[in-house]
C-alpha positions as CSV (number, residue, x, y, z in Angstrom):
1,M,75.7,129.2,114.3
2,T,74.4,127.2,117.3
3,R,76.0,124.5,119.2
4,S,73.0,123.0,121.1
5,P,73.3,119.4,122.1
6,G,70.7,116.7,121.3
7,L,71.2,116.4,117.6
8,C,72.1,112.7,117.9
9,R,70.3,109.6,119.1
10,E,71.6,106.7,121.1
11,P,73.5,104.3,118.9
12,V,72.4,100.9,117.6
13,V,74.8,98.2,116.6
14,M,76.4,99.0,113.2
15,P,78.0,96.3,111.1
16,T,81.7,96.8,111.4
17,G,85.0,95.2,110.7
18,A,88.1,95.5,112.7
19,S,89.3,99.0,113.6
20,G,92.3,98.5,111.4
21,V,92.4,99.4,107.7
22,A,92.6,96.1,105.9
23,E,89.6,97.2,103.8
24,S,90.1,100.2,101.4
25,Y,88.8,103.6,102.2
26,S,86.3,103.4,99.3
27,H,84.9,100.1,100.7
28,W,84.7,101.6,104.2
29,V,82.7,104.6,103.0
30,R,80.2,102.5,101.0
31,R,79.8,100.1,104.0
32,V,79.1,102.9,106.4
33,I,76.7,104.7,104.1
34,R,74.7,101.5,103.6
35,A,74.5,101.0,107.3
36,V,73.3,104.5,108.0
37,R,70.7,104.5,105.3
38,S,69.3,101.3,106.5
39,E,68.6,102.8,110.0
40,R,67.7,106.5,109.3
41,A,67.0,108.9,106.5
42,L,69.4,111.7,107.5
43,L,72.9,111.5,106.0
44,V,75.3,114.4,105.9
45,G,78.4,113.5,103.9
46,L,81.3,115.5,105.4
47,F,83.6,112.8,103.9
48,D,83.2,114.3,100.4
49,S,86.2,116.1,99.1
50,S,84.8,118.3,96.3
51,V,82.0,120.6,95.6
52,P,78.7,118.9,94.8
53,E,78.0,118.3,91.1
54,P,76.8,121.5,89.5
55,V,73.8,119.9,87.9
56,D,72.1,123.1,86.6
57,H,75.3,124.3,84.9
58,L,76.0,120.9,83.5
59,R,72.4,120.6,82.1
60,R,72.7,124.0,80.5
61,I,76.1,123.4,78.8
62,V,74.9,120.0,77.5
63,A,71.6,121.5,76.2
64,E,73.5,124.2,74.4
65,G,76.1,121.9,72.9
66,F,73.8,119.0,72.0
67,G,70.5,120.7,71.2
68,E,69.4,121.4,67.7
69,T,72.9,120.8,66.5
70,I,75.9,119.0,67.9
71,T,78.9,121.0,69.0
72,S,82.0,120.8,66.9
73,R,83.8,119.9,70.2
74,Y,82.2,116.4,69.8
75,T,85.1,114.8,68.0
76,S,87.4,111.8,68.2
77,A,89.7,111.7,71.2
78,F,91.3,108.5,70.1
79,T,94.7,109.7,68.7
80,S,95.8,112.7,70.9
81,G,92.8,113.4,73.1
82,N,90.1,115.9,72.4
83,P,91.9,118.7,70.6
84,Y,89.8,121.4,72.2
85,V,90.5,120.1,75.7
86,V,94.2,119.9,74.8
87,A,94.2,123.4,73.4
88,Q,92.7,124.8,76.7
89,L,95.2,122.9,78.8
90,A,98.1,123.9,76.7
91,R,97.2,127.6,77.2
92,H,96.6,127.1,81.0
93,Y,99.9,125.3,81.5
94,A,101.8,127.4,78.9
95,V,103.2,124.3,77.2
96,P,103.0,122.8,73.7
97,A,100.1,120.4,73.1
98,E,102.6,117.6,72.6
99,R,103.4,117.7,76.4
100,I,99.8,116.9,77.4
101,V,98.1,113.5,77.6
102,C,94.4,113.3,78.4
103,T,93.2,110.5,80.6
104,T,90.1,109.0,82.2
105,G,90.3,111.0,85.4
106,A,93.3,111.7,87.6
107,T,93.3,108.1,88.8
108,G,93.7,107.0,85.2
109,A,96.6,109.4,84.9
110,L,98.3,108.0,87.9
111,S,98.0,104.4,86.8
112,L,99.3,105.3,83.3
113,I,102.4,107.1,84.6
114,Y,103.2,104.2,86.9
115,R,103.1,101.7,84.0
116,A,105.0,104.0,81.6
117,L,107.8,105.1,83.8
118,L,108.4,102.0,86.1
119,E,109.9,98.7,85.5
120,P,109.9,95.5,87.6
121,G,111.8,96.0,90.8
122,D,111.3,99.8,90.8
123,R,109.9,101.6,93.9
124,V,107.6,104.5,94.4
125,L,108.1,107.0,97.3
126,V,104.7,108.2,98.5
127,E,103.8,111.0,100.9
128,N,102.3,110.2,104.3
129,P,99.7,111.2,105.3
130,G,98.4,110.8,101.8
131,F,95.6,109.6,99.4
132,D,95.4,105.8,99.6
133,L,95.3,105.3,95.9
134,F,98.8,106.7,95.5
135,H,100.2,103.5,97.0
136,K,97.3,101.1,96.3
137,I,97.7,101.6,92.5
138,A,101.4,101.0,92.7
139,E,101.0,97.9,94.7
140,T,98.3,96.6,92.4
141,H,100.8,96.8,89.5
142,G,103.5,95.1,91.6
143,Y,105.7,98.0,92.4
144,G,107.3,98.5,95.8
145,V,106.2,101.4,97.9
146,D,108.1,103.4,100.5
147,R,106.9,106.5,102.4
148,F,108.1,109.9,103.5
149,E,106.5,112.0,106.2
150,R,104.8,115.4,105.9
151,H,105.3,117.0,109.3
152,G,104.0,119.7,111.5
153,P,100.7,121.7,111.5
154,D,101.3,122.6,107.9
155,F,102.2,119.1,106.7
156,T,105.3,120.5,105.0
157,I,108.1,118.5,103.4
158,D,111.6,118.5,104.7
159,I,113.9,118.3,101.7
160,D,116.7,116.6,103.6
161,A,114.4,114.0,105.0
162,L,113.0,113.4,101.5
163,A,116.4,113.0,100.1
164,A,117.3,110.4,102.8
165,A,114.2,108.4,101.9
166,I,115.2,108.0,98.3
167,T,116.6,104.5,97.6
168,P,118.6,103.3,94.7
169,R,115.4,101.7,93.3
170,T,113.2,104.8,93.7
171,R,112.0,106.0,90.4
172,L,108.9,108.1,91.3
173,I,108.0,110.4,94.1
174,V,104.3,111.0,94.6
175,L,102.8,114.0,96.4
176,S,99.8,116.3,96.3
177,N,99.4,120.1,96.3
178,L,97.0,121.1,97.8
179,H,97.7,118.2,100.2
180,N,95.1,115.5,100.4
181,P,94.1,115.0,103.2
182,S,95.1,118.2,105.1
183,G,94.4,120.8,102.4
184,M,97.7,122.5,103.2
185,A,99.7,124.2,100.4
186,L,103.4,123.7,99.6
187,S,105.3,126.8,98.7
188,T,106.7,127.3,95.2
189,E,110.2,127.3,96.7
190,T,109.6,123.9,98.3
191,L,108.3,122.4,95.1
192,A,111.2,123.8,93.1
193,A,113.6,122.3,95.6
194,I,111.9,118.9,95.3
195,G,112.2,119.2,91.5
196,A,115.9,120.1,91.7
197,L,116.5,117.1,94.1
198,A,114.6,114.7,91.7
199,Q,116.4,116.0,88.7
200,A,119.8,115.5,90.4
201,R,118.8,111.9,91.3
202,G,117.5,111.1,87.8
203,I,113.9,110.4,89.0
204,H,110.5,112.1,88.5
205,V,107.9,113.5,90.9
206,I,104.1,113.3,90.3
207,V,102.3,116.3,91.8
208,D,98.6,115.7,92.1
209,E,97.1,119.2,91.7
210,V,93.4,118.4,91.7
211,Y,92.7,120.9,94.4
212,G,94.9,123.7,92.9
213,D,92.0,125.7,91.7
214,Y,90.7,126.3,95.2
215,I,93.6,128.7,95.8
216,D,92.6,132.3,95.1
217,P,93.6,133.2,91.6
218,A,95.7,136.1,92.6
219,L,97.7,133.8,95.0
220,R,97.8,130.7,92.8
221,P,101.3,129.4,92.2
222,P,102.5,128.1,88.8
223,P,101.8,124.5,88.0
224,A,104.5,122.2,89.2
225,V,105.5,121.2,85.7
226,Q,106.7,124.7,85.1
227,L,109.2,124.6,87.9
228,S,111.3,121.6,86.8
229,P,111.5,119.0,84.0
230,A,111.5,116.4,86.8
231,L,108.0,117.5,88.0
232,I,104.9,116.0,86.4
233,S,101.5,117.7,86.9
234,I,98.3,115.7,87.0
235,S,94.8,117.0,87.5
236,S,91.1,116.7,86.5
237,L,87.7,118.3,86.6
238,T,86.5,116.2,89.5
239,K,87.6,118.0,92.7
240,S,87.7,121.6,91.5
241,H,84.5,121.5,89.4
242,G,82.5,118.6,91.0
243,L,82.4,117.0,87.5
244,S,83.5,113.4,88.3
245,T,80.9,112.3,85.9
246,L,83.0,113.5,82.9
247,R,86.1,111.5,84.0
248,C,88.3,114.1,82.4
249,G,91.9,114.1,83.6
250,W,95.3,114.9,82.2
251,I,99.0,114.6,82.5
252,V,101.5,117.5,81.7
253,A,105.2,116.6,81.7
254,A,108.5,117.4,80.0
255,D,109.3,115.9,76.6
256,A,111.1,112.8,77.7
257,P,108.6,111.4,80.2
258,I,105.5,112.5,78.2
259,A,106.9,110.6,75.2
260,R,107.0,107.4,77.2
261,I,103.6,108.0,78.7
262,R,102.0,108.8,75.3
263,A,103.6,105.7,73.7
264,L,102.0,103.4,76.4
265,A,98.7,105.3,76.2
266,E,98.5,104.6,72.4
267,E,99.1,100.9,73.1
268,I,96.7,100.3,75.9
269,D,94.4,103.2,76.7
270,F,91.1,103.2,74.8
271,G,88.9,104.5,77.5
272,V,88.7,108.3,76.9
273,S,85.1,109.1,76.1
274,N,84.5,111.3,73.1
275,L,81.2,112.5,74.6
276,S,82.4,113.3,78.1
277,H,85.6,115.0,76.9
278,A,83.5,117.0,74.4
279,V,81.5,118.3,77.4
280,A,84.7,118.9,79.2
281,A,86.0,121.0,76.3
282,L,82.9,123.2,76.6
283,V,83.4,123.5,80.4
284,L,87.1,124.5,79.9
285,E,86.2,127.0,77.2
286,H,83.5,128.6,79.4
287,P,84.8,128.2,82.9
288,E,83.2,131.3,84.6
289,P,79.9,129.7,85.8
290,F,81.7,126.7,87.3
291,E,84.3,128.9,89.0
292,E,81.6,131.2,90.3
293,Y,79.7,128.1,91.5
294,R,82.8,126.8,93.4
295,S,83.6,130.2,94.8
296,G,80.1,130.8,96.0
297,I,79.9,127.5,97.9
298,M,83.3,128.1,99.6
299,H,82.4,131.7,100.4
300,R,79.4,130.5,102.3
301,A,80.9,127.3,103.8
302,R,84.3,128.4,104.9
303,P,83.2,130.9,107.6
304,I,81.1,128.2,109.2
305,M,84.0,125.7,109.2
306,A,86.4,128.4,110.6
307,S,84.0,129.2,113.4
308,Y,83.6,125.6,114.5
309,H,87.4,125.0,114.2
310,K,88.1,127.9,116.4
311,H,85.6,126.6,119.0
312,W,87.1,123.2,118.9
313,L,90.6,124.6,119.5
314,E,89.3,126.7,122.4
315,E,87.6,123.7,124.0
316,G,90.6,121.5,123.5
317,L,88.7,119.1,121.2
318,V,91.3,119.2,118.4
319,T,94.7,120.4,117.5
320,G,96.0,121.5,114.1
321,A,95.5,124.4,111.8
322,L,92.7,125.1,109.3
323,P,94.1,125.3,105.8
324,R,93.9,128.7,104.2
325,F,92.5,127.3,100.9
326,G,90.5,124.3,99.8
327,C,87.5,122.4,100.9
328,I,89.0,119.9,103.4
329,A,90.5,120.0,106.9
330,F,92.4,117.3,108.8
331,P,92.3,118.0,112.6
332,R,93.9,115.8,115.2
333,L,91.2,114.7,117.7
334,V,92.2,115.1,121.4
335,G,91.6,112.1,123.5
336,I,90.4,109.9,120.6
337,D,92.9,107.7,119.0
338,D,90.8,105.1,117.0
339,T,89.1,107.4,114.5
340,V,87.7,104.4,112.5
341,R,85.6,103.4,115.5
342,F,84.8,107.1,116.3
343,S,83.7,107.8,112.7
344,E,81.4,104.7,112.6
345,W,79.9,105.7,116.0
346,L,79.3,109.2,114.7
347,A,77.7,108.0,111.5
348,D,75.4,105.6,113.3
349,R,74.5,108.0,116.1
350,C,74.2,111.3,114.1
351,G,73.9,110.3,110.4
352,V,77.1,112.3,109.8
353,V,80.0,110.7,107.9
354,V,83.6,112.0,108.2
355,A,86.7,110.2,106.9
356,P,89.0,108.4,109.4
357,G,92.6,109.4,109.4
358,E,93.7,105.8,109.4
359,Y,92.9,105.5,105.7
360,F,95.3,108.3,105.0
361,G,98.1,107.1,107.3
362,A,97.4,109.3,110.2
363,T,95.5,107.7,113.1
364,G,93.7,110.1,115.4
365,H,92.9,112.5,112.6
366,I,89.7,112.9,110.6
367,R,89.3,114.5,107.2
368,I,86.3,116.8,107.0
369,G,84.9,118.0,103.6
370,F,83.0,121.2,104.0
371,A,82.1,122.2,100.4
372,R,78.4,121.7,101.1
373,A,75.3,123.8,101.5
374,P,75.5,126.0,104.6
375,A,72.7,124.1,106.4
376,D,74.4,120.8,105.9
377,V,77.8,122.1,107.0
378,D,76.3,123.7,110.1
379,Y,74.3,120.6,111.1
380,G,77.1,118.2,110.4
381,L,79.6,120.3,112.4
382,Q,77.1,120.7,115.3
383,A,76.7,117.0,115.4
384,L,80.4,116.4,115.2
385,T,81.0,118.8,118.1
386,D,78.5,117.0,120.2
387,G,80.0,113.7,119.2
388,L,83.5,114.7,120.0
389,I,82.6,115.7,123.6
390,R,80.3,112.7,124.3
391,Y,82.6,110.0,122.7
392,R,85.7,111.3,124.4
393,D,83.9,111.4,127.8
394,R,82.5,107.8,127.4
395,H,85.4,106.1,125.8
396,S,88.7,106.5,127.6
397,G,91.5,106.8,124.9
398,G,88.9,106.5,122.2
399,K,88.6,102.7,122.6
400,A,85.0,101.5,122.2
């Protein structure tokens, strides 16, 4: 790893909005990428929060399943989801198939739960920092949103503070494990305590577990749904497998909530694809190549990220810990407060895109996705290092 300066050019004027977050994170990313591509060819996406799509493995599994004959996994998913997907999930979660509902991605799962378990006037209690769709989907459907804080270098959850944030109208708590945006893990004991609290209050907790497979198998905790009937697990093949193209997500819950979720799904949800969920079944039945693919990428990328993070700490460029697992990090920048402006400056100047913390509820942080090819990770982090130093020196307080 080298840290030589000179990777970045002098900036031109990039089209920009205000440094607040009126626009969505998705809109911001698209706008910045368009601006960068219009000015230069180089683009290193350190905003991505999953492994790249495993195109070769996907091609092989599609060719084998849909070659001379069509796999038996290609069947109707209309009534209860693809039965082969459900069978694999039931085995993984150690629950009956009746406690699983397949969805069009984890986002579809979240929207479906909100509509099934909430009524007008109900409120959702969402973690902060957190993934912006947790609150945006609730607000789109007309539900009120409150927030509770995840604190400290490990972004942990204080059970007493969480209890104090619950109101008489709270019906759902929403959190992630591994945490998005920090990548930090909650302990099994903390999750169990949250489940006990929710059960005592008569409410449910959605636990987004899309990054759970990044934890080493020997250290991987049980899914949240196994810890309490108040906990609902959602996940997908997007983050862990890089297979967003399949749009395969799922919900696993106790009997009472899953009955309400399934009843609504049967009324309104016609979007689960027979074709993509058939491919998902083949992936779930033959997971080894995809798991090896993810492990290989992280085995090569994590030491690079760890080396740069250590250097940043030593040079006083950031604070915060590097998560033990996962493909994302969320350092606090030292001397730079407006990370929307910094991220736009970095993209324009260096062709490297990171995610501003403002879009996750934590100004001054950036989310870095490092599940990329080693050359891309090294270049991107070199450019980020150079940018941190030069931007901080030129912009007092991070104000452009």
